[in-house]
Residue, then its C-alpha position, 0 to 999 in steps of 0.5 A: m622225237g617227243n617224249k610221250f611220257g611227259g617231263f622228267g623222263g616219264f616220272g610225271g610232273g612236279g605235282n605228283m612228285q610233291a604228293m608222293m613226298r608228302q605221303a612218304q613224310k606222313l608215313q614216316q611220321d606215323a611210323m615214328r609216332a607208333k615207335e614212340e608209343l611202343d617205346e613207352s608201352e610196358f610188357e610183363g613176362s613171367a616164369s614158373g607160374e608167376l613166381v617171378k615177373v619182369v616188366i620191360n618197356g618197348k626199348f627193352e629196359m627193365v622197369s620192375v622185377s617181382i619175386k615171390p618169397e617161395a622162389v627164393d632158395p638160398d641153396d639154389v640161387e642159380m634156379l632163381e637167376d634162371l627164372v629171372v632170365a626166363a621172365f625177361n625173355d617172356a616179356k621181350s617176346k611179347a614186346d617183339k611180337m607187338k613191335q612186329e604187329k605195329l611196325g612191320a607195315f612200315g618196312g624199315l622206315i624207322 
């Protein structure tokens, strides 16, 4: 009654397991490197013909805001607030898309 699959219940020898572990570690390192690169990247979003621009990094932290004077109406502050939110959401959408493109292949390793 010998085991026709070799040692370890059919999973092969220790050499194959070590190679798989090395490959998994390399994949995780590649994923972490890609995440760090994305975290340091900047993404610009804009609203209303670039009256308002927002720059965020890959961690979704706001880096800068640029508001053209013609966007400022003291009688309609709510519109300006909406433009800032829209510009931020535009930048976040671009960052999300890039993260999916770069990190989607790593399937939750990070």
